[in-house]
C-alpha positions in Angstrom: 75.7 -11.7 6.8 72.1 -12.3 5.7 71.9 -15.5 3.6 68.9 -14.7 1.4 67.0 -17.9 0.7 70.1 -20.1 1.3 70.4 -23.6 2.9 73.5 -24.7 4.8 73.7 -28.1 6.0 75.8 -29.3 8.9 76.4 -32.7 10.7 77.1 -33.8 14.2 80.0 -36.1 14.6 79.0 -39.7 14.7 80.5 -43.0 15.5 80.6 -46.0 13.2 79.0 -49.2 14.7 79.2 -52.8 13.6 77.9 -55.0 16.4 79.1 -58.5 16.3 81.2 -58.0 13.1 84.9 -58.4 12.7 85.5 -54.7 12.1 83.8 -52.4 9.6 82.0 -53.4 6.5 84.2 -53.4 3.4 83.9 -50.6 1.0 80.9 -50.7 -1.3 83.1 -51.2 -4.4 84.7 -54.4 -2.8 81.3 -56.1 -2.4 79.3 -58.1 -5.0 76.1 -56.5 -6.5 73.0 -56.6 -4.3 70.4 -59.2 -4.9 66.9 -58.3 -5.9 65.8 -58.7 -2.4 68.4 -56.5 -0.9 67.8 -53.9 -3.6 64.1 -53.9 -3.0 64.6 -53.5 0.7 67.2 -50.8 0.2 64.8 -48.8 -2.0 62.0 -48.9 0.7 64.5 -47.7 3.2 65.7 -45.0 0.9 62.4 -43.6 -0.3 59.9 -44.2 2.5 56.5 -45.7 1.9 54.9 -42.9 -0.1 57.8 -42.3 -2.5 58.5 -46.0 -2.9 54.9 -46.6 -4.0 55.5 -43.8 -6.7 58.6 -45.5 -7.8 57.3 -49.1 -8.2 54.6 -47.8 -10.5 57.3 -47.2 -13.1 57.5 -50.6 -14.7 59.6 -49.3 -17.6 63.3 -49.7 -16.7 64.4 -46.5 -18.5 61.8 -44.5 -16.8 62.6 -45.8 -13.4 66.3 -45.1 -13.9 65.3 -41.5 -14.9 63.2 -41.1 -11.9 66.0 -42.4 -9.6 68.6 -40.2 -11.3 66.5 -37.2 -10.7 66.0 -38.2 -7.1 69.6 -38.4 -6.5 70.4 -35.1 -8.0 67.6 -33.4 -6.0 69.2 -34.8 -2.8 72.8 -33.9 -3.7 74.3 -31.7 -1.0 77.0 -30.4 -3.4 75.3 -30.0 -6.8 78.3 -28.0 -8.3 80.6 -31.2 -7.9 80.7 -34.6 -9.7 80.4 -36.5 -6.3 77.0 -37.1 -4.7 77.7 -37.6 -1.0 74.3 -38.6 -0.2 74.3 -41.4 -2.8 77.7 -42.7 -1.6 76.5 -42.5 2.1 73.3 -44.6 1.2 75.4 -47.2 -0.5 77.8 -47.3 2.5 74.8 -47.7 4.9 73.4 -50.6 2.8 76.6 -52.7 2.7 77.1 -51.9 6.5 73.5 -53.2 7.2 74.3 -56.4 5.1 77.5 -57.0 6.9 76.7 -56.2 10.4 72.9 -56.8 10.7 72.2 -59.2 7.8 69.8 -62.0 8.0 70.0 -65.4 6.2 66.2 -65.7 6.3 65.1 -66.6 2.9 61.6 -65.2 3.2 62.2 -62.3 5.4 64.1 -59.1 5.1 67.9 -59.1 4.3 68.7 -57.4 7.7 67.2 -57.0 11.0 65.5 -53.8 12.3 68.8 -52.3 13.4 69.6 -52.4 9.7 66.4 -50.8 8.9 67.0 -47.8 11.3 70.8 -47.8 10.3 69.9 -47.2 6.7 67.4 -44.5 7.4 69.4 -42.6 10.0 73.1 -43.6 9.8 75.4 -44.1 12.8 73.8 -43.3 16.2 75.5 -40.9 18.5 75.4 -43.2 21.3 75.0 -47.1 21.4 74.6 -49.0 24.6 74.7 -52.8 24.8 72.6 -54.4 27.6 74.2 -57.5 29.3 71.8 -60.3 28.6 74.0 -62.9 30.4 74.5 -65.0 27.3 77.5 -64.5 25.1 79.7 -61.5 24.9 77.6 -58.5 26.4 79.5 -56.0 24.2 79.0 -57.7 20.9 75.5 -56.8 20.3 74.6 -60.4 19.3 73.5 -63.3 21.2 75.4 -66.6 21.2 72.8 -68.3 19.2 73.6 -68.8 15.5 71.3 -67.3 12.8 68.4 -69.5 11.9 67.4 -70.3 8.3 64.1 -68.8 9.0 63.8 -66.7 12.1 60.0 -66.2 11.5 59.5 -69.8 11.9 60.4 -69.8 15.6 57.6 -70.4 17.9 57.7 -67.3 20.1 55.4 -64.6 21.3 55.2 -61.4 19.3 54.6 -59.2 22.4 57.7 -56.8 22.5 57.2 -56.6 26.3 57.7 -60.3 26.9 61.5 -60.5 26.3 63.1 -58.7 29.1 65.9 -61.1 29.3 66.8 -61.1 25.7 69.9 -59.5 24.2 69.2 -55.8 23.9 70.8 -52.6 22.8 69.8 -49.0 22.7 70.6 -46.3 20.0 70.4 -42.7 20.5 70.4 -40.0 17.8 70.8 -36.5 19.3 70.0 -34.6 16.2 66.6 -36.2 15.6 65.9 -36.5 19.4 65.2 -40.2 18.9 66.0 -43.3 20.9 65.5 -46.9 19.6 65.8 -50.1 21.6 66.3 -53.5 19.9 66.2 -57.1 21.3 67.1 -60.5 20.0 63.7 -61.7 21.1 63.9 -65.2 19.4 67.4 -65.9 20.2 68.7 -66.2 16.7 70.7 -63.0 16.4 67.8 -61.2 14.6 67.1 -57.9 16.4 63.6 -56.4 16.4 62.7 -52.9 17.7 60.8 -52.9 21.1 59.6 -50.1 23.5 62.4 -48.3 25.1 62.9 -49.1 28.8 65.4 -46.4 29.7 64.1 -45.0 33.1 65.2 -41.5 32.2 62.7 -41.4 29.3 58.8 -41.2 29.6 57.2 -44.7 29.6 56.0 -45.9 26.2 52.8 -48.0 26.0 52.2 -50.4 23.2 50.0 -48.1 21.0 52.6 -45.4 21.2 55.3 -47.9 20.4 53.7 -49.3 17.2 53.0 -45.8 16.0 56.6 -44.7 16.6 57.9 -47.8 14.9 55.7 -47.1 11.8 57.0 -43.6 11.7 60.6 -44.6 12.3 60.8 -47.4 9.7 57.9 -47.8 7.4 57.2 -44.2 6.6 60.7 -42.7 7.2 62.9 -42.2 4.2 66.6 -42.2 4.6 68.0 -38.9 5.8 71.5 -37.5 5.6 73.3 -34.2 6.6 76.3 -33.3 4.7 79.4 -32.1 6.7 80.8 -29.2 4.8 83.7 -29.0 7.1 84.8 -26.5 9.8 86.4 -24.0 7.3 83.4 -22.5 5.8 83.2 -19.2 4.0 80.3 -16.9 4.5 78.9 -14.9 1.6 75.5 -13.5 0.4 73.4 -15.0 -2.4 70.3 -13.3 -3.8 68.1 -14.3 -6.9 65.9 -11.7 -8.6 63.5 -12.4 -11.4 62.4 -10.2 -14.3 60.0 -10.9 -17.1 61.4 -10.7 -20.7 58.3 -11.9 -22.6 56.5 -15.0 -23.9 57.1 -16.7 -20.7 60.8 -16.0 -20.8 62.5 -14.6 -17.7 65.9 -12.9 -16.9 67.3 -14.3 -13.7 69.9 -12.1 -11.8 72.1 -14.2 -9.6 73.7 -11.6 -7.2 76.8 -12.7 -5.0 78.3 -10.6 -2.4 81.8 -11.6 -0.9 82.6 -9.8 2.4 86.1 -8.5 2.4 86.4 -9.3 6.2 86.3 -13.1 5.5 88.2 -13.3 2.2 91.9 -14.4 2.3 94.7 -12.1 0.8 97.8 -13.1 -1.0 101.3 -12.4 0.3 101.0 -8.7 -0.7 97.8 -8.4 1.5 96.0 -6.9 -1.4 95.1 -9.7 -3.8 92.1 -12.0 -3.5 91.5 -15.2 -5.4 88.2 -17.0 -5.5 86.8 -19.8 -7.7 83.1 -19.5 -8.2 80.8 -22.3 -9.7 77.1 -21.6 -10.5 74.8 -24.3 -11.6 71.1 -24.0 -12.4 69.0 -27.2 -13.1 65.4 -27.5 -14.2 62.6 -29.5 -12.6 64.0 -32.6 -14.4 67.4 -32.0 -12.8 69.0 -31.2 -16.2 71.7 -28.4 -16.3 70.2 -25.2 -18.0 73.0 -22.9 -16.9 76.5 -23.3 -15.5 79.3 -21.0 -15.1 82.7 -21.5 -13.5 85.0 -18.5 -12.9 88.2 -17.5 -11.4 88.1 -14.1 -9.7 91.5 -12.4 -9.0 91.4 -8.9 -7.9 93.6 -6.3 -6.2 91.9 -4.8 -3.1 92.9 -1.6 -1.4 94.0 -2.5 2.0 92.4 0.7 3.4 88.9 -0.4 2.4 86.6 -1.1 5.3 86.0 -4.6 6.4 82.2 -4.4 6.0 82.3 -3.7 2.3 81.0 -6.4 -0.1 82.6 -7.3 -3.4 79.7 -7.9 -5.7 79.3 -10.1 -8.7 76.3 -10.6 -10.9 75.5 -13.6 -13.1 72.6 -13.1 -15.5 70.8 -15.8 -17.6 67.4 -16.1 -19.4 65.3 -19.1 -18.8 61.6 -20.2 -19.7 58.8 -20.6 -17.2 59.4 -23.5 -14.8 60.8 -24.7 -11.5 64.5 -24.4 -11.0 67.3 -25.3 -8.4 70.3 -23.1 -8.1 73.6 -24.2 -6.5 76.6 -21.8 -5.9 80.0 -23.0 -4.5 82.8 -20.5 -3.6 86.3 -21.6 -3.0 88.7 -19.1 -1.4 92.0 -20.2 -3.0 94.1 -18.3 -0.4 92.5 -19.6 2.9 91.0 -23.0 1.7 87.6 -21.9 2.8 84.7 -23.1 0.9 80.9 -22.7 0.9 77.9 -24.1 -1.1 74.6 -22.5 -1.1 71.4 -23.9 -2.8 68.1 -22.2 -3.6 64.9 -23.3 -5.4 62.9 -20.8 -7.4 59.9 -20.6 -9.6 59.5 -18.6 -12.9 55.6 -18.6 -13.4 53.7 -18.3 -16.6 52.0 -15.0 -17.4 48.5 -16.1 -18.3 46.5 -12.8 -18.3 48.4 -10.2 -20.3 45.7 -7.6 -19.6 46.5 -7.5 -15.9 49.7 -5.7 -14.8 52.3 -7.5 -12.8 55.5 -6.5 -10.9 58.9 -8.1 -10.9 61.0 -8.9 -7.8 62.7 -6.1 -6.1 66.4 -5.9 -6.6 67.8 -4.4 -3.4 70.7 -2.0 -4.2 73.4 -0.2 -2.4 73.0 2.7 -4.9 71.3 3.6 -8.1 73.4 6.0 -10.3 72.1 7.9 -13.3 75.6 8.4 -14.6 77.8 5.6 -15.8 80.6 4.9 -18.3 79.6 3.1 -21.6 80.1 -0.8 -21.3 79.7 -0.6 -17.5 78.3 -3.6 -15.4 75.0 -3.5 -13.5 73.0 -1.5 -16.0 69.2 -1.4 -15.8 67.7 0.9 -18.5 69.5 4.2 -18.0 70.9 3.6 -14.5 73.5 1.7 -12.9 71.9 -0.4 -10.1 74.6 -1.8 -7.8 73.1 -4.9 -6.2 73.2 -5.6 -2.5 72.7 -9.2 -2.2 73.1 -9.3 1.7 70.1 -6.9 1.8 71.8 -5.3 4.9 71.7 -1.5 5.2 74.2 0.3 7.4 73.3 3.2 9.6 73.1 6.3 7.5 72.7 4.4 4.3 69.8 5.0 2.0 67.5 2.1 1.1 67.9 1.9 -2.9 66.0 -0.6 -5.2 65.0 -1.4 -8.8 61.8 -3.2 -10.0 59.9 -3.5 -13.3 56.2 -3.3 -14.1 54.5 -5.2 -16.9 51.3 -5.3 -18.9 50.0 -1.7 -17.9 47.0 -0.8 -20.0 47.0 2.1 -22.4 44.4 4.8 -22.0 42.5 6.8 -24.7 45.7 9.0 -25.0 47.7 5.9 -25.7 49.7 6.3 -22.5 49.7 4.4 -19.2 48.7 6.0 -15.9 49.8 4.5 -12.6 50.6 5.3 -9.1 53.1 3.9 -6.7 53.3 3.8 -2.8 55.9 2.4 -0.5 55.5 0.8 3.0 58.1 -0.4 5.5 56.9 -2.8 8.2 59.0 -4.9 10.6 58.8 -8.7 10.3 57.1 -8.9 13.7 54.2 -6.6 12.6 54.8 -4.3 15.5 56.0 -1.3 13.6 55.0 0.4 10.4 56.5 3.3 8.5 54.6 4.9 5.6 56.5 7.0 3.1 55.2 9.7 0.9 53.9 8.3 -2.4 56.2 9.0 -5.4 53.0 10.1 -7.1 51.3 9.3 -10.5 53.5 8.3 -13.4 52.7 8.1 -17.1 54.4 6.4 -20.0 53.9 5.4 -23.6 55.1 1.8 -22.9 53.2 -0.9 -21.2 56.3 -2.3 -19.6 58.3 0.2 -17.4 61.4 0.3 -15.3 61.2 1.9 -11.9 63.9 3.0 -9.5 63.3 4.1 -5.8 65.0 5.1 -2.7 64.0 5.7 0.9 65.7 7.5 3.7 66.0 5.0 6.7 67.1 7.5 9.4 63.8 7.2 11.3 63.7 3.4 11.0 65.4 1.7 14.0 67.7 -1.4 13.5 65.9 -4.6 12.8 64.5 -6.9 10.1 61.9 -5.4 7.7 59.6 -6.0 4.7 59.5 -3.4 2.0 56.1 -3.4 0.2 55.7 -1.6 -3.2 52.1 -1.1 -4.4 51.4 -0.2 -8.1 47.8 0.9 -9.1 47.0 0.8 -12.7 44.7 3.8 -13.2 43.5 2.7 -16.7 43.0 -1.0 -15.9 42.0 -0.3 -12.3 44.2 -3.2 -11.0 46.4 -3.1 -7.8 49.6 -5.3 -7.5 52.0 -5.4 -4.7 55.6 -6.9 -4.4 57.7 -7.5 -1.3 61.3 -7.8 -0.4 63.1 -8.5 2.9 65.9 -6.3 4.2 67.8 -5.6 7.4 69.0 -2.3 8.9 72.0 -2.8 11.1 72.8 -0.8 14.2 
């Protein structure tokens, strides 16, 4: 199934670590509030150097809180639910760093550099403790107690001069990163040092300091949400049409493949819960819809058929974030897709523009009053997967705005189509639909193309509109796939 503009996040299994601790850190709700030093260090680890500099400029508490609230909403892996897993995971990492890698230093950071890495990357996939000959080699700490000020110890800062110190190596498979830490000063405070693993390329000091800068100072906290193994696959497409005065109509088209949807005991009933949320650039909800879809499906229908749903809303120009969650109530499968889109402002009203292309499985000129999917005088059945089967005609709908009127008080424009594969190696030109005329400056257009001569593959459909009166050319492009 083609997931148009969708993002799906997955996560490798990880193991929790707590070197030298008596078990895992308590749940965040069981711990006291963070100190100002801990909060500041946690914000640096969360945001990275650039975003943190932006955050600290907000002296006003209310403004800073609003900025941070927007940040959490932007990074919420499941925007359609009340829970923000990224924020909860960050809080867990902070308390874990305090509990397991904390420092009693009054002037230094609240945790050592293992804590800095842990807050940014989470649990490593592999952690190896190197025996230093002092204390328990499996603990991750030396036998020395923590000093009141580890930075006051008289010791060299050369990371290569502590080969016999307590050491451990963390590896993150997803990020292809390995970090090594040593208790260089013997106080249980671990610092990052060049990796000495013989299976890895040698790292000189300049490379080490650059990698340390990127891994700690510049790197914000990252997190990949585990959606689970029981994912439902569906299609999502967003199509924009201009309404006027910088107002847009947004079609959110959803396609549920019958082959993956569960059936009730009678094998002919499906039941889905669908949640759609759109937020503006300030992460405020501007549209939301929760619906329960219960339908009877003919058991003889082919498995490659999509059940299509369309949600329509009107929004002003701006930047938006869409989130859709589908829950199959019979199988327990669930899937969340997110997509960002822009509704631009129309600045020059004397130059014609073209909407997005709404890819369709068919366009009919005959329909019943009150039917769904109506565009002008046609029924346009969306094809959110944008996948066309062998023998199926490519159908589509689009709109043209701001055509200029000629002396006869009519518009005159021509249209041409082009199909080109996404690799740029094949091009298919089609006969131009010809010249059109209308008494309206904004027009609705329908089109279809026979794909018999187009082999299976991924393609771009380009529609070019030439305003004969205004002498302006505009094009719009849509991606689609022809299956074998």
